[in-house]
N, C-alpha and C positions, 0 to 999 in steps of 0.2 A: 475348461477353457483352453483353446489351442494356443500354441506359442505365437508371439508376435514376430513378424518377419522384419529383418534389418533391410533398409533400403541400400542396395549394393552400390549405387552411384554415390551416395553420401558416405558410405563406409570407406570408399577409395579416396575421398577428399578430406575427411575430417576424422579426428580421433579424440577420445575422451581422456582427460587427465585423471590423476588419482583423486583429485578433489571434486571431480564431476564437471569441470568446465570443458568447453569444446575448443580444441586447438585446430587452426586452419593455416594453410599456406597462402601466400600472396598471389594475386592475379597479375596479369600483364608481364609475364616472364618468358613467354614461349616464342614470340617472333617480333619483328620490327624493333630489334634491340639496338640498331645503329643510331637511332634518334634519341635513345635514352642515355643519360650520363652514367659513368662508371659507378658513381656514388649511389645513384638511384637503383641500379641493377643489384648492387651489393646489398642494399637495404631490403630489396624485394625478396632476397633469398631467405630472410628470417621468417619464421612462423610467428603467428600471433594468436591471441585469444579472441574468440568470437564475442560480439556484444551480447549482453544479457538478453535483450529482446529477441535476437535471432536464435540464441542458444535454446531458448524456451521452445521454439518450434522444432529445433533439431532433435529434441528428446524423443519425439514421435518417430523420427526416421532412424535414430540409433538407440533402440531400447536397451541394449545389453552392453 
């Protein structure tokens, strides 16, 4: 059986942790930042874990 291909678009946006969960960065951080408060922009810098339902679908895109 041939190797599975990693989805390169997903590989640039998500990464797997040691326990197998998917870590993601926040959206809404690239432009129109003047209307967002400093506190909101600071909290958007942090990465977070993907929800379990979404992570299940990501396992197909990030097999390794």
